[in-house]
N, C-alpha and C positions, 0 to 999 in steps of 0.2 A: 569368607572362609568356605572352602570346599571340603568334602569328605563327610564322615559320620556326624550325626546330630550331637550337639552337646547334651549331656545326660538329662533325660526327662524333658527336653525342650525348654530348659530354664535359661536364665541369663545371670551374669554376675557383674558387679561394678564395685570399685573401691571408692568409698565416700569419706571425705573430710568435712565434717559438719561445720556449717558457717560459724565464724567467730563474731558475727555482727550482733551486738548486744540487743536485748529486748528489755522491756520494763521489768520482767520477772526472771530474766536470764542474762546476767551480766557478761557471761563468757560466750554467749551466742545461742542461736536457735534457728532451726529450719522452718520451712513453711508447712503449716498443718494441712493435711489433705487426706483423701481416701482413695482407694482403688476400686474400680467397678467390676473387674473380672479376675484380678490376679492377687495371689497371696505373696506377701513380702516378708523376708527374714533379714534381721540384722545379726551378723556374726561379729561380735566386738573384737577388734584387733588391738586397740590401744586407747589410752586416755580414759576419761570417765564422762558419764552422761546419763541420760534417762530418755525413755520414750513415754510420753503422755498419750493415753488413748481414751477415746469416747466410743463406747460400744454397748453391747447388751448388758455389761456389768457397770454401766455408768462411766464416771471418770475414774481412771486408774493410772498409777505411775509404776513404770518398770525400770529398775536400775540397770545401767549398762556398764560393764567392766570386762576386761579381757577374759575370755573363756566362756562368756555368757551369750546365748542366742535368744532373741525374742522374735516371734513372728506373729503376723496378724492377717486375717482373711478379708475379702472384699467387704466394704461397707464400714469398716472400723476406721475412724478418724485417728490419725497418729501425728505426733509432733516430736521431732528429735531436738533435745536440749543438750547443749555442749557445756560440760562442767570443767573442761580443760583437755585439749588435745584429742577430742573424740574422733576416732577413725573406725569405720565398720566396713566389712565386706557385705554388700547387699546381694541377696539371692532372690530372684523374682521368678515366679511361675509364668508360663505363657510368654516366652521370649518374643519380643516384637510388639506385643500389645501395650505394655507400659510406655514404650517409646512412641506409640501412636496415639497417645491421649487417653489412656485408660484411667489416669489419675484426675481427680477433680479437687480443686482447692476450696478451702472453707471461706470464701469471700462472703461479705454481707448479702442478705437475700436479694436485694435489688440488683446486685451485679450478677448473681447466679441466675436470675430470671431473664436476663438479656444476653442473648448469644453473642451479639457484637461487642457489648461491653466486657463480657467474660473473655473473649478472644483478645481484645485490646489490652486488658490487664495482664494476661497470661503470656502472650507472645513476646519473646525477648528480641532485641536487635541482634543482627548477625555480624560477626567479625568479617566474614567473606563478602558482606555487602558494604563494608567500609566503616562499620561501627568500631569504636575503640573499646578496649577491655574495661575501662572505667565506665563507659556508657552501658555496657552489658551488665556490669556489676550493680550500677545504680538502678537499672530496671529490675534486676532480680531481687534487690533489696526492697524496692517499692512493692513488688509482687508479694514478697514475704510479709511485709508489714500489713498489707491489705488482708491477707489470709489470717494473720494474727488478730486483726480487728474482728473479723467474723467469728473466729475461733473463741475469743473471749466471751462473746454473747452466747455462743452455742454451748460452751462449757457451763455457764451460769444456768442456762435453760435445762440442761441435762441434770445438773445437781439439784435443781428445784423440782423438776417434773419427771425425771427418769429418762430412760433410753428412747421413749416415744418422741422426745424433742428432736431426735435426729431425722424424723420422717420427712420434714420439709427439705432438708439437704439431700436425702436419698432420692426424693422425687426429682429435684432439680438436676442431680447428677445423671439420672437415667435419661432425662430429656436432652441434656447436653451431649451425651455420647451416642445416643440412638442412631444418628446418621452414619456413624463410623462402623457399626457392628458387622455389616456385610463384608467389608475388607478385613476386619479382625478375624472373622470366621475362616477366611482363606489362609491367613497367617497361621492360625491355630491348627488347622487341618494339615498344613505342610510341616508342622513341627511337633506339637504335643501328640496329636492323633497318630502321626507317622511313627513317633517313638513308641507309643503304646502298642501300635500294630506290630512293631518288630518284636516286642516282648511276647505278645500273644503268639506270634509265629514260632518263636523259640520254645515256648512252653508246650505247644502242640507237638513240635518235633521231638523234644526231649522226653515227653510222655511215652513216645514210641521208641525210646532209646536211639533216636536218630540224631546224628551230629551235623545234619545238613546245614544248619544255620551258622555253625561255628566256622565254616570256611569263608564266611563273609566278613570276618574280623578286619578292622581298619584302625588306623591311627591318624590323629589330626593335631595340629598346633594352631594357636592364634596369638598374635601380638596385639598389645593395647593400641588403641587409636593414637596416632601421633598428634602433636600439637598440645596447646594448653588444655587443662581440665575444663570441661564444660560446666556451666552453672546449672545445677539441678535444683530440685525443689528444696532439698535439705542441706545442700552443700556442694562443694566442688567434686566432680566425678571423673574418675578414670574408667573408661569403658572398653569392652572387647567386642569385636564383630561376631557375635554368636547367634 
């Protein structure tokens, strides 16, 4: 996409939450994870479901139904549960960072402590490398199940000992993403910082009753990526190049 930045340097995607059943979610569940830099919002479009979170308030459940928005900031573990046909519009801050590994899954501690094991468990085979859709789906489901295994133990620890039980996961997440942050900063500066700078310039000009920035108005369009929806952490995603 060329032209003006998408509002606020955010990104959007359309999510159909997995219908793969789990022990406590017969209609389907996504992969529990947290984000290290980005705030995520779920705008419920259809169906029913819930988001389970582990954060400063301990374990909490947030119902999802059309018309409701739920959002969570970095460090909050979240799990999407499908109660039937759940579809959401996902709005992410810091466009580009979530796609570059900002999220960390709730694997068991021994996997989180090993960079190579974490990467092997998380990386999906690629269709353009010859993998079949069934192979990608199986790997995504195995990734989900491993995250659920770690999440179950983490939820029990939080319920028994409070939010401090998340400290180990937070430390592991910081270690896993640390090597990527230099590149993330470049992405952030070219999107979010640039968008904030444009607002700053407009406010300065308008405070002097100057319309100079209004002459820079522009229009842009973007079409969804073609091809099958990709396998995200919580479901099948339709994305836009924002």
